[in-house]
C-alpha positions in Angstrom: -3.8 4.7 -25.5 -6.6 2.5 -24.1 -5.4 0.2 -21.4 -8.4 -2.1 -22.0 -7.2 -3.0 -25.5 -3.4 -3.1 -24.7 -1.6 -6.4 -24.2 -0.1 -7.2 -20.9 3.4 -6.6 -22.4 2.3 -3.2 -23.7 0.9 -2.2 -20.3 4.2 -3.4 -18.6 6.4 -1.4 -21.0 4.2 1.7 -20.8 4.3 1.5 -17.0 8.1 1.1 -16.9 8.4 4.1 -19.2 6.2 6.2 -16.9 8.1 5.1 -13.8 11.4 5.9 -15.4 10.1 9.3 -16.7 8.7 10.3 -13.4 11.2 8.8 -10.9 14.3 8.5 -13.0 16.2 5.2 -13.4 17.2 4.9 -9.8 13.8 5.7 -8.4 12.2 3.3 -10.8 14.4 0.4 -9.6 13.8 1.4 -5.9 10.1 1.3 -6.6 10.2 -2.1 -8.3 12.3 -3.6 -5.5 9.4 -3.1 -3.2 7.4 -5.8 -5.1 10.1 -8.5 -5.2 8.4 -11.8 -4.6 11.2 -13.3 -2.5 11.8 -17.0 -2.2 11.4 -20.0 0.1 8.5 -21.3 2.1 7.8 -18.9 4.9 5.3 -21.2 6.7 7.8 -24.1 6.9 10.6 -21.8 8.0 8.4 -20.2 10.6 7.7 -23.6 12.1 11.4 -24.2 12.3 12.0 -20.8 14.0 9.2 -21.1 16.5 9.4 -24.9 17.0 7.0 -25.8 19.9 7.0 -22.4 21.6 3.9 -21.1 23.2 2.4 -17.7 22.7 3.3 -16.9 26.3 7.0 -17.7 25.6 7.1 -15.5 22.6 5.4 -12.6 24.5 8.0 -13.1 27.2 10.8 -12.8 24.7 9.3 -9.7 23.2 9.0 -8.1 26.7 12.6 -8.9 27.5 13.8 -7.4 24.2 11.8 -4.2 24.8 13.3 -4.0 28.3 16.8 -4.5 27.0 16.3 -1.7 24.4 15.0 0.6 27.1 18.2 0.1 29.1 21.1 0.1 26.7 24.4 -1.0 28.1 
């Protein structure tokens, strides 16, 4: 088997067979889930989340969260 002469479909199928053989079906699925492309427009969503917040405000929030986790109720 020479990967340089295989079609992309042959490479994909051979790779899936190897993953299934080495990891089992569940391990193969777990491995493939790591590479899910996701959806949406992260950049546009990030602007919505952060709005017009400054870096100082974000740092302040992080420090407050860290303080809250150090002192659980």
